[in-house]
C-alpha positions in Angstrom: 0.0 0.0 0.0 1.4 3.5 -0.9 2.0 5.6 2.3 -0.9 7.9 2.9 1.1 11.2 2.4 2.3 10.1 -0.9 -1.1 8.9 -1.9 -2.6 12.2 -0.9 0.2 14.1 -2.9 -0.5 12.0 -6.1 -4.2 12.5 -5.7 -3.8 16.2 -5.5 -1.6 16.0 -8.8 -4.3 14.1 -10.5 -7.1 16.3 -9.3 -8.7 13.6 -7.3 -10.5 14.3 -4.0 -8.3 13.5 -0.9 -11.1 13.4 1.6 -12.7 10.3 0.3 -9.8 7.9 1.1 -11.7 4.8 0.1 -12.5 6.2 -3.4 -8.8 7.4 -3.8 -7.6 3.9 -2.9 -9.9 2.3 -5.4 -8.8 4.7 -8.1 -5.1 3.9 -7.4 -5.9 0.2 -7.7 -7.9 0.7 -10.9 -5.0 2.4 -12.8 -2.1 0.1 -11.6 -2.4 -2.1 -14.6 -2.8 0.7 -17.2 -0.6 3.4 -18.6 -1.6 6.2 -16.1 -0.1 9.1 -18.2 -1.9 7.9 -21.4 -5.2 7.7 -19.3 -4.7 11.3 -18.2 -3.9 12.5 -21.7 -7.3 11.2 -22.9 -8.9 14.2 -21.2 -6.0 16.7 -21.2 -6.4 18.4 -24.5 -9.4 20.5 -23.5 -9.3 24.0 -21.8 -9.6 24.0 -18.0 -11.7 27.2 -18.4 -13.2 29.2 -21.2 -10.3 31.7 -21.7 -7.3 29.5 -20.5 -4.1 30.0 -22.6 -2.6 26.6 -23.1 -0.3 24.7 -25.4 -0.8 21.5 -27.3 2.2 19.8 -28.8 1.3 16.9 -31.2 3.9 14.3 -31.8 2.2 12.8 -34.9 1.6 16.2 -36.7 4.9 17.7 -35.4 3.0 20.8 -34.4 2.8 23.2 -31.5 -0.5 25.0 -31.1 -1.3 27.9 -28.7 -5.0 28.0 -27.7 -7.1 30.4 -25.8 -9.9 28.2 -24.5 -10.9 26.3 -27.7 -9.8 29.0 -30.1 -6.5 28.5 -32.0 -4.1 31.5 -31.4 -1.2 30.2 -33.3 0.2 27.0 -34.8 3.8 26.3 -35.3 5.0 23.5 -37.8 7.2 21.6 -38.0 8.6 21.3 -34.5 11.4 18.8 -33.6 11.1 16.3 -30.8 13.4 13.8 -29.4 15.5 11.5 -31.5 14.1 8.5 -29.6 10.5 9.4 -30.3 7.8 10.4 -27.9 6.5 8.0 -25.1 4.6 8.2 -21.9 7.6 6.6 -20.1 11.0 8.2 -20.5 14.3 7.2 -19.0 17.5 9.3 -18.7 19.6 9.1 -21.8 16.9 7.7 -24.0 16.4 10.9 -26.1 12.7 10.5 -25.7 10.2 13.4 -25.5 7.8 12.6 -22.5 4.1 12.6 -23.3 1.9 14.0 -20.7 0.4 17.1 -19.1 2.8 19.7 -17.7 3.2 23.2 -16.4 5.7 25.7 -17.4 7.9 26.3 -14.4 10.9 28.3 -15.6 12.6 30.4 -18.3 16.1 30.8 -19.4 16.8 33.7 -21.7 20.5 33.0 -21.8 20.3 29.4 -23.0 22.5 27.9 -25.7 19.1 27.3 -27.4 18.4 31.0 -27.5 15.4 30.7 -25.0 14.5 27.7 -22.9 11.1 27.3 -21.4 11.2 24.5 -18.9 8.3 22.2 -17.9 7.7 20.3 -14.7 8.8 16.8 -16.0 8.8 14.3 -14.4 5.3 14.7 -12.9 3.9 12.6 -10.1 2.1 10.3 -12.5 5.4 9.8 -14.4 7.0 8.9 -11.0 4.2 6.5 -10.1 4.4 4.7 -13.5 8.3 4.4 -12.9 7.7 2.7 -9.6 5.2 0.3 -11.1 7.5 -0.6 -13.9 10.6 -1.1 -11.7 12.4 2.0 -12.9 12.1 3.6 -9.6 12.7 1.6 -6.4 10.5 2.5 -3.4 13.4 4.6 -2.0 13.6 6.5 -5.3 9.9 7.1 -5.3 10.0 8.3 -1.7 12.9 10.6 -2.4 11.1 12.0 -5.5 8.2 13.1 -3.4 10.4 14.4 -0.5 12.2 16.6 -3.1 9.0 17.8 -4.7 7.6 18.8 -1.3 10.7 20.7 -0.3 11.4 22.5 -3.6 7.9 22.7 -5.3 9.3 21.2 -8.5 10.4 17.6 -9.4 14.0 16.5 -9.1 15.9 16.5 -12.4 18.6 13.9 -11.8 16.7 10.6 -11.3 16.5 7.6 -13.7 13.7 9.5 -15.5 16.0 12.3 -16.4 15.0 16.0 -16.6 15.7 19.4 -18.1 12.8 19.0 -20.6 11.3 22.1 -22.2 10.5 24.1 -25.3 13.5 25.9 -26.8 14.9 27.4 -30.0 17.7 26.0 -32.2 20.4 28.4 -31.1 23.2 28.4 -33.6 21.9 25.0 -35.1 21.1 24.3 -38.7 17.6 25.4 -39.7 17.6 22.8 -42.5 18.2 19.9 -40.1 15.6 21.3 -37.8 13.0 21.4 -40.7 13.6 17.7 -41.6 14.5 15.7 -38.6 13.6 15.0 -34.9 17.0 15.9 -33.4 16.6 16.8 -29.8 17.5 14.8 -26.6 13.8 15.0 -25.5 12.8 18.6 -25.7 10.5 20.3 -28.1 12.5 22.6 -30.5 11.3 25.4 -32.7 13.2 28.1 -34.5 14.6 31.1 -32.6 12.0 33.5 -33.9 9.2 31.0 -33.0 10.5 30.5 -29.5 10.5 34.3 -29.0 6.9 34.4 -30.0 5.9 31.5 -27.7 7.8 33.1 -24.8 5.8 36.3 -25.3 2.6 34.5 -25.0 3.1 32.1 -22.1 4.2 32.3 -18.4 5.1 30.3 -15.4 2.0 28.0 -14.8 0.9 27.8 -18.4 -0.3 24.3 -19.0 1.5 22.3 -21.7 0.0 19.0 -23.3 2.3 16.8 -25.2 0.5 13.9 -27.0 
């Protein structure tokens, strides 16, 4: 059984009620044999409220779309994702772009990639899946939540990797960017496009990668 404090933290991250402990326990049991992130993604690509500004990054279409509620503000194509593809479960060094629902939590305007917009990967659902699949030990899982509680953001140096975000190409080759997925797991757009994205979003903006 997951310790109560970690069950409560995960329930908060998933938007589940924490007062109904029996219902929460049942929900946790129900998803244990499924891909939790994929389940959450099935309802993530809709606005949380009518005028929410949010981003949708589509792996199959290689697009980044900015929405205000249900209205499309801007669409960028093509974007480049990880050389290892896009998957719900990512491990360090795999060059995979993580699928899921995230929040922007930092900006770096002095990045080698022109501008770097960081997201809060790995999320609690990614950590839970890692535990279930044996990527995290119980000690790793406990340490993940201990770090998250202390810092308000996920650790970046576990088996799941980190430093995932949206960025420009810096001094890279625009032709390569336009033809191949080349990143180590981030989402890349041109330098001009990342400037536009950075002007629209802020810390807390929701990002859906599917």
